[in-house]
MIPA-855504 format. One record per residue (C-alpha): x, y, z; residue in three letters. Coordinates in nm, 3 decimals, always signed. Layout:
REM MIPA-855504
X/Y/Z/ALA .
...
This chain:
REM MIPA-855504
+0.401/+2.377/+1.343/MET .
+0.425/+2.228/+0.996/GLU .
+0.729/+2.060/+0.840/ASP .
+0.827/+2.134/+0.481/THR .
+1.087/+1.983/+0.252/ALA .
+1.273/+2.314/+0.264/GLU .
+1.284/+2.340/+0.644/THR .
+1.402/+1.986/+0.709/MET .
+1.756/+2.001/+0.841/GLN .
+1.858/+1.643/+0.769/THR .
+1.652/+1.508/+0.478/PRO .
+1.700/+1.135/+0.424/MET .
+1.745/+1.034/+0.064/ARG .
+1.848/+0.725/-0.123/MET .
+2.151/+0.792/-0.337/GLU .
+2.077/+0.835/-0.706/ASP .
+2.373/+0.613/-0.787/THR .
+2.223/+0.327/-0.586/ALA .
+1.895/+0.351/-0.776/LEU .
+2.070/+0.372/-1.109/ARG .
+2.280/+0.070/-1.014/ARG .
+1.959/-0.116/-0.928/LYS .
+1.806/-0.028/-1.263/ILE .
+2.126/-0.127/-1.443/ARG .
+2.116/-0.465/-1.267/GLU .
+1.751/-0.508/-1.367/TYR .
+1.854/-0.460/-1.728/ALA .
+2.139/-0.710/-1.700/ARG .
+1.913/-0.967/-1.539/GLN .
+1.649/-0.922/-1.803/GLN .
+1.899/-0.989/-2.081/ARG .
+2.028/-1.296/-1.896/LYS .
+1.678/-1.436/-1.859/GLU .
+1.600/-1.375/-2.223/LEU .
+1.910/-1.566/-2.330/ARG .
+1.830/-1.849/-2.089/THR .
+1.483/-1.877/-2.235/ASN .
+1.639/-1.929/-2.577/SER .
+1.444/-1.647/-2.736/MET .
+1.732/-1.447/-2.878/ASP .
+1.772/-1.631/-3.204/ALA .
+1.411/-1.572/-3.296/LEU .
+1.401/-1.212/-3.170/ARG .
+1.720/-1.102/-3.335/PHE .
+1.730/-1.332/-3.639/CYS .
+2.070/-1.469/-3.541/LEU .
+2.004/-1.821/-3.660/GLY .
+1.906/-2.138/-3.480/GLN .
+2.030/-2.169/-3.123/ILE .
+2.262/-2.455/-3.046/GLN .
+2.287/-2.609/-2.699/ASP .
+2.438/-2.296/-2.553/LYS .
+2.399/-1.931/-2.641/ILE .
+2.728/-1.749/-2.667/ARG .
+2.791/-1.439/-2.467/GLU .
+2.819/-1.131/-2.681/LEU .
+3.167/-1.006/-2.747/GLU .
+3.253/-0.679/-2.583/CYS .
+3.189/-0.389/-2.815/LEU .
+3.424/-0.090/-2.799/ASP .
+3.369/+0.268/-2.910/VAL .
+3.487/+0.190/-3.263/LYS .
+3.224/-0.081/-3.298/ASP .
+2.954/+0.144/-3.156/VAL .
+3.047/+0.428/-3.390/ARG .
+3.026/+0.187/-3.682/GLY .
+2.685/+0.058/-3.573/LEU .
+2.555/+0.412/-3.522/ALA .
+2.675/+0.525/-3.864/SER .
+2.525/+0.220/-4.029/ARG .
+2.175/+0.257/-3.884/ILE .
+2.186/+0.629/-3.960/LYS .
+2.273/+0.559/-4.321/ARG .
+2.003/+0.296/-4.359/ARG .
+1.749/+0.499/-4.152/LYS .
+1.657/+0.171/-3.991/HIS .
+1.781/-0.046/-3.704/ALA .
+1.711/-0.415/-3.719/ASP .
+1.680/-0.641/-3.417/ALA .
+2.047/-0.744/-3.421/ALA .
+2.161/-0.379/-3.429/ASP .
+1.953/-0.288/-3.126/MET .
+2.055/-0.602/-2.940/TYR .
+2.424/-0.526/-2.983/HIS .
+2.380/-0.160/-2.898/LEU .
+2.185/-0.248/-2.582/SER .
+2.474/-0.458/-2.457/HIS .
+2.732/-0.202/-2.564/ALA .
+2.560/+0.071/-2.359/PHE .
+2.575/-0.152/-2.051/LEU .
+2.949/-0.199/-2.093/GLN .
+3.045/+0.162/-2.030/GLY .
+2.958/+0.528/-2.058/ASN .
+3.215/+0.577/-2.334/ALA .
+2.997/+0.372/-2.569/ASN .
+2.693/+0.583/-2.480/ILE .
+2.882/+0.908/-2.544/ILE .
+3.000/+0.789/-2.884/VAL .
+2.653/+0.677/-2.992/PHE .
+2.486/+0.998/-2.870/ALA .
+2.743/+1.197/-3.064/GLY .
+2.644/+1.049/-3.399/VAL .
+2.378/+1.286/-3.528/GLN .
+2.063/+1.105/-3.633/GLY .
+2.145/+0.770/-3.471/ALA .
+1.917/+0.813/-3.171/THR .
+1.637/+0.925/-3.403/GLN .
+1.658/+0.590/-3.580/VAL .
+1.602/+0.400/-3.255/ILE .
+1.311/+0.629/-3.170/VAL .
+1.167/+0.562/-3.516/LYS .
+1.162/+0.190/-3.431/GLU .
+1.000/+0.270/-3.095/LEU .
+0.719/+0.462/-3.260/THR .
+0.658/+0.219/-3.543/GLY .
+0.371/-0.025/-3.574/GLY .
+0.570/-0.342/-3.505/HIS .
+0.531/-0.438/-3.137/VAL .
+0.845/-0.652/-3.120/GLN .
+1.054/-0.368/-3.266/ARG .
+0.899/-0.130/-3.014/GLN .
+1.014/-0.359/-2.733/ILE .
+1.366/-0.389/-2.871/GLU .
+1.392/-0.013/-2.921/ALA .
+1.261/+0.055/-2.568/ALA .
+1.523/-0.179/-2.422/GLU .
+1.791/-0.007/-2.626/CYS .
+1.683/+0.339/-2.508/LEU .
+1.664/+0.212/-2.151/CYS .
+2.034/+0.131/-2.151/ASN .
+2.118/+0.447/-2.344/LEU .
+1.947/+0.648/-2.067/SER .
+2.218/+0.532/-1.825/LEU .
+2.429/+0.809/-1.978/GLY .
+2.485/+1.172/-1.882/LYS .
+2.201/+1.426/-1.835/PRO .
+2.238/+1.562/-2.189/TYR .
+2.179/+1.213/-2.325/VAL .
+1.865/+1.178/-2.112/CYS .
+1.745/+1.518/-2.232/GLU .
+1.793/+1.409/-2.591/LYS .
+1.589/+1.093/-2.531/ILE .
+1.316/+1.298/-2.362/THR .
+1.292/+1.543/-2.650/ASN .
+1.268/+1.267/-2.907/LEU .
+1.074/+0.995/-2.726/ALA .
+0.937/+1.133/-2.398/GLY .
+0.573/+1.135/-2.500/SER .
+0.595/+0.776/-2.624/TYR .
+0.764/+0.656/-2.303/LEU .
+0.475/+0.805/-2.104/VAL .
+0.208/+0.673/-2.342/THR .
+0.345/+0.319/-2.336/TYR .
+0.296/+0.301/-1.958/LEU .
-0.058/+0.193/-2.044/THR .
+0.063/-0.073/-2.288/SER .
-0.053/-0.431/-2.245/HIS .
+0.293/-0.554/-2.345/GLU .
+0.481/-0.625/-2.016/PRO .
+0.837/-0.587/-2.148/ARG .
+0.755/-0.263/-2.325/LEU .
+0.593/-0.117/-2.014/LYS .
+0.881/-0.232/-1.791/ARG .
+1.150/-0.088/-2.017/SER .
+0.968/+0.245/-2.033/CYS .
+0.948/+0.257/-1.653/LEU .
+1.321/+0.190/-1.619/TRP .
+1.403/+0.447/-1.886/THR .
+1.191/+0.707/-1.712/LEU .
+1.359/+0.627/-1.380/ALA .
+1.704/+0.679/-1.534/ASN .
+1.594/+1.009/-1.685/ILE .
+1.428/+1.133/-1.365/LEU .
+1.741/+1.051/-1.165/ALA .
+1.967/+1.239/-1.404/SER .
+1.798/+1.544/-1.555/CYS .
+1.557/+1.786/-1.387/ARG .
+1.489/+1.963/-1.716/LYS .
+1.369/+1.636/-1.861/SER .
+1.164/+1.569/-1.549/ALA .
+0.984/+1.899/-1.598/LYS .
+0.902/+1.811/-1.959/MET .
+0.775/+1.465/-1.867/LEU .
+0.559/+1.593/-1.581/LEU .
+0.374/+1.816/-1.825/GLN .
+0.249/+1.494/-1.987/MET .
+0.054/+1.380/-1.676/GLN .
+0.333/+1.139/-1.592/LEU .
+0.266/+1.151/-1.217/ALA .
-0.096/+1.040/-1.259/THR .
+0.000/+0.750/-1.484/LYS .
+0.270/+0.644/-1.240/LEU .
+0.030/+0.659/-0.945/TRP .
-0.214/+0.433/-1.128/LYS .
+0.063/+0.176/-1.173/LEU .
+0.186/+0.232/-0.817/TYR .
-0.156/+0.137/-0.678/THR .
-0.264/-0.121/-0.938/ALA .
-0.354/-0.431/-0.739/THR .
-0.424/-0.621/-1.061/ASP .
-0.066/-0.559/-1.182/ALA .
+0.158/-0.564/-0.871/PRO .
+0.471/-0.636/-1.075/ASP .
+0.495/-0.269/-1.171/TYR .
+0.430/-0.115/-0.829/GLN .
+0.794/-0.109/-0.715/GLU .
+0.922/+0.046/-1.038/ASP .
+0.644/+0.305/-1.047/ALA .
+0.721/+0.385/-0.683/GLY .
+1.088/+0.447/-0.767/ILE .
+0.986/+0.688/-1.042/CYS .
+0.751/+0.877/-0.807/LEU .
+1.023/+0.882/-0.542/TYR .
+1.267/+1.037/-0.789/LEU .
+1.009/+1.298/-0.890/ILE .
+0.948/+1.381/-0.525/ALA .
+1.322/+1.411/-0.467/MET .
+1.429/+1.611/-0.772/HIS .
+1.126/+1.793/-0.908/ALA .
+0.837/+1.813/-0.660/PRO .
+0.754/+2.170/-0.761/SER .
+0.710/+2.060/-1.123/GLU .
+0.422/+1.823/-1.046/VAL .
+0.106/+1.978/-1.188/THR .
-0.189/+2.073/-0.970/THR .
-0.403/+1.820/-1.159/GLU .
-0.159/+1.539/-1.083/ASP .
-0.135/+1.634/-0.716/ARG .
-0.513/+1.641/-0.689/ARG .
-0.536/+1.298/-0.851/TYR .
-0.284/+1.155/-0.605/ILE .
-0.474/+1.312/-0.313/ALA .
-0.801/+1.161/-0.432/GLU .
-0.647/+0.813/-0.461/HIS .
-0.420/+0.802/-0.156/LEU .
-0.607/+0.517/+0.007/GLN .
-0.540/+0.285/-0.285/GLU .
-0.182/+0.231/-0.162/LYS .
-0.146/-0.019/+0.122/GLN .
+0.157/-0.054/+0.355/PRO .
+0.209/-0.421/+0.263/THR .
+0.229/-0.363/-0.113/GLU .
+0.546/-0.337/-0.325/PRO .
+0.690/+0.013/-0.327/GLY .
+0.520/+0.113/+0.000/ALA .
+0.861/+0.226/+0.130/ASP .
+0.828/+0.542/-0.082/TYR .
+0.469/+0.634/+0.008/PHE .
+0.525/+0.870/+0.301/MET .
+0.821/+1.038/+0.133/TYR .
+0.617/+1.107/-0.180/ILE .
+0.323/+1.243/+0.022/VAL .
+0.553/+1.468/+0.224/PHE .
+0.759/+1.604/-0.065/GLN .
+0.452/+1.676/-0.278/LEU .
+0.282/+1.844/+0.019/ASP .
-0.034/+1.642/-0.033/ILE .
-0.150/+1.718/+0.322/VAL .
-0.134/+2.089/+0.243/GLY .
-0.386/+2.066/-0.040/LEU .
-0.740/+2.199/-0.019/ASP .
-0.928/+2.049/+0.273/SER .
-1.204/+1.927/+0.042/ASP .
-0.961/+1.673/-0.102/LEU .
-0.825/+1.541/+0.228/ILE .
-1.108/+1.404/+0.440/CYS .
-1.134/+1.202/+0.760/ALA .
-1.085/+0.870/+0.581/SER .
-0.757/+0.996/+0.433/HIS .
-0.633/+1.094/+0.778/TYR .
-0.727/+0.752/+0.911/GLN .
-0.536/+0.589/+0.625/HIS .
-0.224/+0.792/+0.706/PHE .
-0.256/+0.693/+1.071/TYR .
-0.283/+0.321/+0.989/HIS .
+0.008/+0.350/+0.746/PHE .
+0.215/+0.517/+1.017/PHE .
+0.129/+0.251/+1.275/MET .
+0.221/-0.025/+1.027/ALA .
+0.571/+0.123/+1.001/ASN .
+0.642/+0.137/+1.373/VAL .
+0.778/-0.217/+1.400/GLU .
+1.041/-0.153/+1.132/LEU .
+1.407/-0.094/+1.215/ASP .
+1.488/+0.277/+1.186/TYR .
+1.855/+0.193/+1.134/ASN .
+1.788/+0.040/+0.792/THR .
+1.750/+0.262/+0.481/PRO .
+1.394/+0.148/+0.409/ASN .
+1.292/+0.163/+0.774/GLY .
+1.428/+0.515/+0.805/LYS .
+1.250/+0.628/+0.490/LEU .
+0.915/+0.492/+0.610/ARG .
+0.940/+0.601/+0.972/ILE .
+1.096/+0.947/+0.945/LEU .
+0.864/+1.069/+0.671/TYR .
+0.567/+0.898/+0.831/GLY .
+0.630/+1.107/+1.143/VAL .
+0.667/+1.420/+0.927/HIS .
+0.337/+1.354/+0.749/VAL .
+0.150/+1.284/+1.072/LEU .
+0.299/+1.595/+1.237/ALA .
+0.176/+1.802/+0.943/ASN .
-0.169/+1.644/+0.961/ILE .
-0.199/+1.738/+1.328/PHE .
-0.076/+2.089/+1.243/ALA .
-0.365/+2.150/+1.002/THR .
-0.624/+2.162/+1.283/SER .
-0.876/+2.048/+1.022/CYS .
-1.226/+1.980/+1.160/PRO .
-1.221/+1.642/+0.986/ALA .
-0.956/+1.534/+1.237/LEU .
-1.225/+1.514/+1.502/ASP .
-1.336/+1.190/+1.337/ALA .
-0.986/+1.035/+1.357/LEU .
-0.991/+0.719/+1.566/HIS .
-0.669/+0.735/+1.765/LEU .
-0.605/+0.470/+2.029/ASP .
-0.403/+0.653/+2.297/ALA .
-0.241/+0.341/+2.440/ALA .
-0.129/+0.206/+2.102/ASN .
-0.014/+0.547/+1.990/PHE .
+0.187/+0.593/+2.310/ALA .
+0.346/+0.253/+2.244/TYR .
+0.439/+0.367/+1.892/ALA .
+0.593/+0.691/+2.018/LEU .
+0.791/+0.509/+2.286/ASN .
+0.919/+0.263/+2.029/LYS .
+1.042/+0.546/+1.806/LEU .
+1.185/+0.756/+2.090/PHE .
+1.375/+0.442/+2.185/GLY .
+1.592/+0.465/+1.872/PHE .
+1.754/+0.769/+2.037/LYS .
+1.808/+0.942/+1.704/ASN .
+1.829/+1.321/+1.721/GLU .
+1.657/+1.397/+1.389/SER .
+1.375/+1.153/+1.458/LEU .
+1.330/+1.275/+1.817/THR .
+1.292/+1.638/+1.709/LEU .
+1.016/+1.549/+1.464/VAL .
+0.848/+1.325/+1.721/LEU .
+0.842/+1.611/+1.970/LEU .
+0.684/+1.835/+1.706/ARG .
+0.425/+1.567/+1.632/LEU .
+0.347/+1.530/+2.002/LEU .
+0.309/+1.905/+2.050/ALA .
+0.074/+1.933/+1.752/ASN .
-0.132/+1.639/+1.878/LEU .
-0.167/+1.786/+2.227/MET .
-0.279/+2.115/+2.079/HIS .
-0.560/+1.931/+1.898/LEU .
-0.662/+1.744/+2.214/GLN .
-0.764/+1.435/+2.016/LEU .
-0.666/+1.223/+2.316/ALA .
-0.643/+1.273/+2.689/ASP .
-0.323/+1.478/+2.702/ASN .
-0.250/+1.403/+3.066/GLU .
-0.292/+1.030/+3.016/GLN .
-0.083/+1.039/+2.698/LEU .
+0.204/+1.221/+2.867/LEU .
+0.199/+0.970/+3.150/GLU .
+0.243/+0.686/+2.904/GLN .
+0.501/+0.842/+2.672/VAL .
+0.863/+0.797/+2.777/ARG .
+1.093/+1.044/+2.609/ILE .
+1.433/+0.886/+2.641/TYR .
+1.757/+1.070/+2.698/ASP .
+1.806/+1.142/+2.330/CYS .
+2.097/+1.351/+2.199/PRO .
+1.885/+1.656/+2.118/VAL .
+2.083/+1.979/+2.115/ARG .
+1.939/+2.278/+2.293/ALA .
């Protein structure tokens, strides 16, 4: 029996608001670090820095409307304009609504993003990142105007530009499925997977993982066949100890990678899933990250055993260690987890990859609250 995202009775998901709050805090911290490094005066032409850099004054909707009208009139936003707008967007949704309502203002920021000046591109990307904290219609507007550039800049060699684009994409993916569909037509999933598994650039793995997690949560059916095939072919490049590994099993399950053509999923892939699963066993199921890893790891393994693929005959499964893992998970006495574990066990016994009688002797199914 195979699990699907649709048939799961109690899907575990991280709240969108928590992710957006995390991204918002990233943005705040970035601005704080930039000020501490005494770079602002040079970046925004605000004059020579004295011993301390003053905190920006709070900007209200009147100030934002004035800034928006000014950059629209000039058809240009300088560094100081974008700096002030970035902070204004962090201070409240009202400022975002006002700015988005000024026709032509967002286009000016996008113009700076797409220009040939790298520093302006960075400033514009940071500005759009904070603007994307707004409502879905704001995110859709950003996607229409700048979506292709946000995806393209994921391959940029400029760290701040790449980071800001990742955060902007995460905000958009968390808010607007229509925008997600548009972005996924630009091979976004493949680009994100490359960052998610890039061992030479681990600083981006967590952020790329969040974006893939949001795609898997909100728009799994919109991921193109080409992107899903690419992910399937490069599954083994993600290791359980790397940043963002918490999202791996969830992404694989939601995108139904195991259900792809058997020529893409071979014995080595199955072995990788098994090792990934075993690496998660020692985690605490009662924590959000532990639950995400364990529950969806069990789902993925149950689906693998349900395929009855001939390649599974080459899977090296240590019965004693696997029994230990099952006992550890049954021991959490969680109804949802126990039901999936029972399904996994039934699928495994049907395959007869291990000595069923010996396995059943070793597995201890605790008195879990499973309803009849």
